[in-house]
N, C-alpha and C positions, 0 to 999 in steps of 0.2 A: 504493500500500500504506500510505499515511499515514506514511511514514518520511521523514526528511530525506535529501536526496541524499547519496550516498557516493562516494568516490573509488575507482577500480579501479586498482591498481598495475600497472606494466608486468610485474612478476613474475607476478602473478595472471593477467593476460591471456595471457602466454606459457604458463603452466601449463594454462589453459583450452583454448588452441589445440592443445597437444600431447596432451592426453588423448583417447583414442579414442572416447569417448562410446558405449559399447555399447547404452545405452538411448536413443540418438538425442537429439533436441532436447528431448523430455519430461524426460529425466534432467537436462539442463542447466537447464531451467526450474525443476524441483523443487528442485535444489540451490541456485540463486540465491534462490528464494523462501524456502526454509527458513533460509538463511543470513541473509537480510534480516530475517525475522520474529524469529529468536532472538538476533540480534546487537545489541550496543549499541556502536557504533563509528562512526568517520567514514571508514574505508576498508573495502572489501569484502574480507573474509578468510575463507578456508576452512580447515577442519582439514587439516593437511598431508597426511594419507593419503587424503583424499576425492578429490582430483583427480590425485595423483601416482602412485598405485598402479593397476595394471591387473589386476584380479583374474583375468581370463581367461588371463593368462600362466601361471598355476600349474595350469591344468587339464590333466589327463592322462587317457587312456582308463581306464575303470574296470578292465578286465582287467589293465592295467599296474600300477595301484595295488594291486589284489588280489594279483597275483603278487609284488610287492615285500613286501607285508605277510606273506603266507604264508611267503616265504623268510626273513624276519626272525624269525618265530615258530619255524620249523623249526631255524634256526641256534641260537636261544636254548635250544631243547629238545634239542639235539644230534641232530637228525633223527629223534627218536622220534615216530612217527606216532600210535600208539595206546597206551592204558593210562594209568596215573596219571602226572600231570605231563607229559603229551604235548602235541604241537601240536594234535591234535584236541580235547583237553579245554580248552586255552586258547582255541581258536577257537570252541568250542561247537558242534562239528560231529561227526557220525558219522564214525568213521575211514574207512569205505568212501566216504563223500561226499568226504572230504578226498583220498583216493587218486584219485578221479575228477577232482577239480579239479587235482591235481598233473599228471595225464596230459593234461588239456585245455590247461593252461597251459605244458606242456613242462618242468616242474620235475623234475629228477632229482638224487638225492643224489650229491654229488661223490665220486669214487673216491679212495681214499687216506687 
């Protein structure tokens, strides 16, 4: 790549080994190449979040995220489904569509 040799620290090697590499070897190759191209240093360094975070850990099923968000909006609107300042208006949904989603997702207004 026309660059001077760089040192790879033990910490960097350990981080590279512990990262799950969801993009496989191509992701590793691209990361090393871009770091070498853009860096001006004598040790190979990555942005701390580049290899320490595993973004797939935060993934949840869409229905679970949808359920949580609808619940959050309903609670904020005191379980008002339709009308002015209602959950349906905040969500940009027809009230009947929201009711259907509530039924499908098993969301019921708490009693009491």
